[in-house]
ROBAZA-805054 format. One record per residue (C-alpha): x, y, z; residue in one letter. Coordinates in steps of 0.2 Angstrom, whole numbers, plus 5000, padded with zeros to 4 digits. Layout:
XYZa...
This chain:
520054995380m519755165381m521455185392n522355095379r521755175364f522155345373h523955285375f524155225359v523455395352q524755485364f526155395357i525655425338l525455605340i527255605349i528055495335f527155625322f527855775331v529655705333s529655675314c529155855309v530755945300d530956115308r529756255302f529956295284m530556465280i529056575272p529056655257s528256805262d529056895279i527657015279d526556905291s526057005306k525656835315d527256805327p526856635327g526856595310q529056595311f530356675321g531556775313a532756745328g532756565322d533356615304t534856685297t535656725280f537056605278l538356615266q538256525249i539956435244s541056465234p541356635234l541456715218w543056825217d544356865206s544656685200s542856715192f543556865182g542856995194l543757155197d542957305205q541157245202p539957415204e538157335203d537157175199i535557135190s534656965189i533856935173a532156845171q533056685165d533956685181g535756755172r536756875183v537357035176f538857115184v539257305180a541157275182d542357445181k543957365183g543557255169n542657405158n541457265157s539557185160i539957015167l538656875164v538656725174f537356575177d536756535194q538356425196n539556555192g539856495174n539956615159r538856595146p539256615128i538356755117g538856905129f540656935123e540057105115s539757175134l541657165137s542857295134n541557415131l541857575122m540957725116d540657795099g542257885101d543357735105n543357775123n543257655137e541657635145i541757605165s539957535169p539457585188i537657515186d536657395177v534757335176d533957215163v532057235158d530757115152k531257145134k532957085136m533657255135n535357265146v535557455151f537057525160f537757695165i539457755167d539357905178g538858045165s537158075158q537357945147r536357765147i536957635135f535957485129i536157315122w534757195118n535057005121q533656955109y534457035093w535956935096n535056765099d533856805083v535056935073p534457085064i534157035046y533657215038k533157395045v532057525039s532757655026s531157755021s529357755026g527657845021t526657925034f524857995033i524158115045h522558055055t521458205051q522058285034t522558115027n524058215021v525458095017d527358105016t528857995012t530458025024v532057945025l532457835041a533457915054g533058095051t532558215063d530758225055i530658035054w530858025072l529658155075s528258085065l528757905070l528157965090n526858065084d525157995088n524358105074e525458025060w525357835055n526757745046l525757665032t527357585021s529157555024v530457495014d531857375021m533657365017v535157255024q536257395029n537557295039e538457455048s536757505056i536557315060i538157305067d537957455079s536257405084l536857225089t538257285099g538057395115p537657575110h537057745116l535257735122f535057915131y536158055130d535758205141g536758335129s535858285115e534858445108e533058375112m533358315129n534358485134v532758575127y531458455137l532658455152d532758625159n533958585173f535258495163y537058555166q538358485153a539858495165d538958425182s537458315178s537758135181k536757985182f537257885198t535857735196a534557675184l533157545186t531957475173a530057425178p529557245177a528257265166g528057325148d528157505152e529157595139n530157695151m531557685164i532057785179f533757855184v534457965197t535358125195d536558175208n536958355202y536658465216g537458645210g536758815217n534958755216n535058585223n534558485208q534658305214y533158215205r532458065200i532058065181l530957955169q531657915153i530457875139q530757755125f530457825108h530357725092r532057755081s531957625067l530957465062l531857295062l531557145054e532356995063l532956835054s531556755060g530256855050g529656945066e529657135065y530257245081v530457415086w532257485090a532157635102f533157785108t532857885125g532058045127r531858145143f530058125150g529958215166s530658255184t529758115194v530558205212k531758335215g532558395229f532058405247g532258355266t530758275270g530058095267a529858065248g531158195241t532858185234v534458225242n536158165234q535358005227p536457845225l535357705219s533657655214i532457515211d530557505206v529357345211d527957265200y526757395206q527757545200g528357595217n530057685216l531357655231y533157725233y534357775245t535357935247q536758015257v536058195259g535358255276n533858175285y533258015279f534357885269p533057765262v531457815253h529857735243m528757835234i527357785225y526357835210p524457925212n523657945195l523158135191s522558135173g524058095161d525258115173f525658015189a526258115206v527258015219y526958015237t528057945251s527557775256g528657775271f528357905286q529657955300p529257875317e528057765310a529257645298d530857565304d531657595287i531457775289m532557765306d534257845300p535157755314s535057595305w536257645291f537957745291t538057765270n536457685262a537257655243v536057525238d534457455238i533557305232a532057205230l531557015231d529956955221d528956995237n529357165241k530657135254n531857265255i533757255256y534957405259v536757395257v537757505268d539757495263d540357575280i539357455291n539857305278s538057245279d536457225271v534957275283t533357175275v531457245280f529857185275n528757285263s528057375277y529757435281g529857335297d531657285302y531857085299f533757045299k535657075294k536556975282a538456985281g538956925297y539656755301e538756675317q539956765330d539456915323s541156945313i540857045297k541156945282v541057085268m542457245264s541657365256e539857305249p539157425236c537757315227a536357195229a535057095220a533956945223v533456815212d531856715211q532456585222r532656715236g534656705234v535356875239l536956935229y538057065236v539557145226c541057185236d541957315228r543657315239e543757125237s543257115219s542056985225s540256925225i539456855240y537856745240r536756735255y535256625258q533956635273l533856475281s533556395297n534856265296n535956375309l537456265308d537456205290e538156265273d536956275260i536856265241t535256325232p534456215220e534856245201d
């Protein structure tokens, strides 16, 4: 009886094991347990079809994934921000992001784009200007805008009424010692139209920004990348690749300042904002956590900043904020000889960096024509952009983004294409991500 029982038990075990699928791809590659899964048993498989010129692409420079899964592409050749769903379809409602023009009717050629939690779409053109477009204000149109308001001083109770949009209005609106107690709203179609379309958010040459930024150079300062925090922070970060005689390579914080009160068609009241120079987060240096010709930047949900650069020494950096009173002092989170990602031999020209929801790090190299993936500890994990026989797939990758499904999107400037990859253990099969 016992022998027969053990035999049956053995057969059941063999049957069970034989029916188990290959290991599941983990959601977190940070595990230090080598028995959890093997990186060598996985690959980044290319997803078909390739998004190319037939999808309307013409020199894509950067890519960002919104919270709703929509894909925003800064397309320099089209002078547009192109918007796709995850299947490559072009949704309606984003037509004003095509054929971009500034206030002087000059074409805007976007080189970087990011989307924040408030549905603000930010983009830059290589100057010290930042443009903004709000998706929500187009879905729920603006009905009225503020025309004037009355402010009361919190200590003296002195009140004053000022016109909206004036310098004193902007000053009092953003001064904690003054409270806006009443406001007049009007249907000003010209202002509404200007806010509904893409418009200027930040201009480094604006008088107050020049006053606050001691290192601004009108002819030389230029933004190379931007990123918006994942939370409700009223700020964005940009990289300034102006060197000059003083090596003014910097990461800057741009703060939101209230500009107008808006009444939407559904009765909701919201603020329109303008950008104001906040601070220099990090400046020039040659060690870990310093800046030297920055090219790209990204931020995780904890406020840690990741950036790439082409200057000497280290191509990839991560800095994290340490609160010191009312200010944050940023410290290097990766160290040379301790973290793989700080080894320059991984890269030839690290032009972009992206994070997924698990803080895995994706570094794009346009000369190596690949994407190198590290976990959040900075440990090397795998490369993407190769066929199984180690043949390079991409020509000149320049930017990357990862959606909530873990799908990696890579812009290829030379081929005017977007490649998509997904980590898989089906080494010999094509895959299609679930909608």
